[in-house]
C-alpha positions as CSV (number, residue, x, y, z in Angstrom):
1,M,-142.9,85.1,-28.1
2,F,-139.8,87.0,-27.1
3,D,-139.7,85.3,-23.6
4,R,-140.0,81.8,-25.1
5,L,-136.8,82.3,-27.1
6,F,-134.8,84.7,-24.8
7,M,-135.0,82.7,-21.5
8,P,-133.8,79.4,-22.9
9,A,-131.0,81.1,-24.9
10,L,-129.9,83.0,-21.9
11,T,-130.0,79.9,-19.7
12,F,-128.0,77.9,-22.3
13,T,-125.4,80.7,-22.6
14,L,-125.0,81.0,-18.9
15,L,-124.6,77.2,-18.6
16,I,-121.9,77.1,-21.3
17,A,-120.1,80.1,-19.8
18,G,-120.1,78.6,-16.3
19,F,-118.9,75.3,-17.6
20,A,-116.1,77.1,-19.6
21,A,-115.0,79.1,-16.5
22,F,-115.0,76.0,-14.3
23,S,-113.0,73.9,-16.8
24,A,-110.5,76.7,-17.3
25,E,-110.0,76.9,-13.6
26,V,-109.5,73.2,-13.3
27,V,-107.0,73.2,-16.2
28,Q,-105.0,76.2,-14.9
29,G,-105.3,75.4,-11.2
30,H,-102.1,74.3,-9.6
31,P,-102.2,72.8,-6.2
32,T,-100.7,75.3,-3.8
33,Q,-99.1,74.5,-0.6
34,T,-100.7,76.0,2.4
35,S,-98.6,77.2,5.2
36,V,-99.8,76.8,8.8
37,A,-98.6,79.3,11.3
38,Q,-99.1,78.6,15.0
39,L,-99.5,81.8,17.0
40,E,-98.8,82.4,20.7
41,R,-101.7,81.8,23.1
42,V,-103.1,85.1,24.4
43,V,-105.0,85.3,27.7
44,V,-107.0,88.4,28.4
45,S,-108.0,89.1,32.0
46,A,-110.0,92.1,33.3
47,P,-112.3,92.8,36.2
48,R,-115.9,92.4,35.3
49,E,-118.1,95.5,35.7
50,Q,-121.1,95.0,37.9
51,L,-123.9,96.6,36.0
52,P,-127.1,97.2,37.9
53,S,-129.6,94.6,36.9
54,P,-133.4,95.4,36.8
55,V,-135.2,93.7,39.7
56,A,-138.9,92.7,39.4
57,R,-141.1,94.2,42.1
58,A,-143.9,92.1,43.5
59,E,-146.1,95.2,44.2
60,A,-146.1,96.3,40.5
61,E,-149.6,96.6,39.0
62,L,-150.7,94.2,36.3
63,P,-151.0,95.7,32.8
64,A,-154.5,97.0,32.0
65,T,-156.3,96.2,28.8
66,I,-158.3,98.9,27.2
67,V,-161.0,97.9,24.7
68,V,-162.3,100.5,22.3
69,R,-165.3,100.0,20.1
């Protein structure tokens, strides 16, 4: 019984509070001018480190499957 009354009342309250907050923001909100700043272009250059990459070996054994009963 408590859930049947509480959840709709809570939903209605949250709906009204959200609408009030939205309408207050619309009424008080003044359009602000945004300033656009154009920054200098930056170019970063550095030598690339050659990391050793793993190489597949053809003579590697295939993985074995072990079945346990």
